C-alpha positions in Angstrom: 15.3 -5.2 28.3 11.7 -4.5 27.2 9.2 -6.5 25.3 7.6 -4.1 22.7 4.4 -5.2 20.9 3.1 -3.9 17.5 -0.4 -4.6 16.3 -2.0 -3.5 13.2 -5.1 -4.1 11.2 -5.8 -2.7 7.8 -9.2 -1.0 8.2 -11.3 0.8 10.6 -14.0 -2.0 10.7 -11.4 -4.7 11.7 -10.5 -5.3 15.4 -7.2 -5.6 17.2 -8.4 -7.8 19.9 -6.8 -11.1 18.9 -3.4 -9.6 18.4 -3.6 -7.6 21.6 -4.5 -10.9 23.5 -1.4 -12.4 22.1 0.7 -9.3 22.9 -0.4 -8.9 26.5 3.0 -10.1 27.9 4.6 -7.0 26.4 5.7 -4.1 28.5 4.5 -1.6 25.9 2.2 -2.0 22.7 1.8 0.2 19.8 -1.3 -0.3 17.7 -2.9 1.3 14.5 -5.5 0.8 12.1 -3.7 1.5 8.7 -3.4 -0.3 5.5 -0.1 -2.1 5.2 0.7 -0.5 1.9 0.4 3.0 3.6 3.6 4.9 4.0 2.1 6.7 6.9 2.1 4.5 9.9 3.1 6.7 12.7 2.8 4.0 15.5 5.2 1.8 13.6 7.6 4.6 13.3 7.1 5.4 17.1 7.6 1.7 18.0 10.7 1.4 15.9 12.1 4.8 17.4 11.3 3.4 20.9 13.1 0.2 20.9 16.6 0.1 22.3 19.4 -2.5 22.5 18.4 -5.5 24.1 14.8 -5.1 23.6 12.4 -7.5 21.6 9.9 -6.3 19.2 6.9 -8.7 19.1 4.3 -9.1 16.4 1.7 -11.7 15.8 2.6 -12.2 11.9 5.0 -10.7 9.6 2.3 -9.2 7.4 1.3 -7.1 10.4 4.7 -5.5 10.5 5.8 -4.7 6.9 4.0 -3.8 3.6 6.5 -5.8 1.4 9.6 -8.0 1.7 11.7 -5.0 0.9 10.0 -3.1 3.7 10.4 -6.1 6.0 14.2 -6.3 5.2 14.5 -2.6 6.0 12.9 -3.1 9.3 15.0 -6.1 10.2 18.2 -4.1 9.2 17.2 -1.3 11.4 16.4 -3.7 14.3 19.7 -5.5 13.8 21.6 -2.3 13.8 19.9 -1.3 17.2 20.6 -4.9 18.4 16.8 -5.5 18.8 15.3 -8.9 18.3 12.3 -9.6 16.5 9.8 -12.2 17.7 6.9 -13.3 15.4 4.4 -15.3 17.4 2.2 -17.2 14.8 5.2 -18.1 12.7 7.4 -19.0 15.6 10.3 -16.9 14.5 12.7 -15.2 17.0 15.8 -13.5 15.6 17.6 -13.9 18.8 19.2 -17.0 17.6 20.8 -18.3 14.3 17.7 -20.7 13.4 15.4 -17.9 14.0 17.3 -15.5 11.6 17.5 -18.2 8.9 13.7 -18.9 9.1 13.0 -15.1 9.0 15.2 -14.7 5.8 13.8 -17.7 4.2 10.2 -16.6 4.9 11.0 -13.2 3.5 12.4 -14.6 0.3 9.5 -16.8 -0.1 7.2 -13.9 0.6 9.0 -11.9 -2.2 8.7 -14.9 -4.6 4.7 -15.2 -4.0 4.5 -11.2 -4.6 6.4 -11.5 -7.8 4.3 -14.5 -9.0 1.0 -12.7 -8.2 2.2 -9.7 -10.1 3.1 -11.8 -13.2 -0.3 -13.5 -13.0 -2.0 -10.3 -12.8 -0.1 -8.9 -15.8 -1.0 -12.0 -18.0 -4.7 -11.7 -17.0 -4.5 -7.9 -18.1 -2.9 -8.7 -21.4 -5.2 -11.5 -22.1 -8.2 -9.3 -21.4 -6.8 -6.5 -23.5 -6.4 -9.1 -26.4 -10.1 -9.8 -26.1 -10.9 -6.2 -26.4 -11.6 -5.3 -22.8 -10.9 -1.6 -22.1 -9.6 -0.7 -18.6 -10.3 2.6 -16.8 -13.1 4.9 -16.5 -15.4 5.6 -19.5 -15.4 9.1 -20.9 -18.0 11.1 -19.2 -18.5 13.3 -22.3 -19.5 12.3 -25.8 -17.4 13.6 -28.7 -19.9 16.1 -29.6 -19.7 17.5 -25.9 -15.8 17.5 -26.1 -15.9 19.4 -29.3 -18.4 21.8 -27.7 -16.2 22.2 -24.5 -13.2 23.0 -26.7 -15.2 25.6 -28.8 -16.4 27.4 -25.6 -13.0 27.4 -24.3 -11.6 28.9 -27.5 -14.3 31.6 -27.2 -12.9 32.5 -23.7 -15.3 30.7 -21.3 -13.5 30.2 -18.0 -12.3 26.7 -16.8 -14.4 27.2 -13.6 -17.6 27.8 -15.8 -16.7 24.6 -17.8 -16.3 22.6 -14.6 -19.7 23.6 -13.4 -21.5 23.3 -16.7 -20.1 19.9 -17.5 -19.8 18.6 -14.0 -16.1 17.9 -14.3 -13.0 18.5 -12.2 -10.4 20.8 -13.2 -8.1 18.0 -14.3 -10.8 16.5 -16.4 -11.6 19.8 -18.2 -7.8 20.2 -19.0 -7.6 16.5 -20.2 -10.5 17.2 -22.6 -8.9 20.3 -23.9 -5.4 18.8 -24.3 -4.6 18.4 -28.1 -5.6 14.8 -29.1 -5.6 12.8 -32.2 -9.2 12.7 -33.6 -9.0 8.9 -34.0 -8.6 8.6 -30.2 -11.8 10.6 -29.6 -13.8 8.4 -32.0 -13.1 5.2 -30.2 
């Protein structure tokens, strides 16, 4: 029966010290500096592969472990299948008993609710901004005259590589400008 810790911070500039202090009672600690939204978290994968029946996975907070409620539920299901308990120190959760499991599931549901509310507010804000005429995305780097010039040069056989260099564009941008587009859109 091992106590296995997992600590994570989101960026290189952040420090793991506080989490590592709280996890010092663990037999083994996995740590990494990766964004929670990253699908590439090798230390978390190694940690989940390492834990065995009867072990306890210890984290300081739920948001250090999972990038979303769905991801949290997937991890919880994997731990349950392996018969591994989860202990969250700052939120006083221990899935080793019925009360801990109930609290864990309630916090997961509340977290999902908050995420959905945040997404709804963000969409409302975007729609209001669009109604006010705010344009999103990067501004075109070429004028309408330059776009027409670029198209003419390409139709004369000028290489994409040359157009990239002459206009300071990436390959994808050159192809985007060459794509057939309604004239009205170019005049915006």
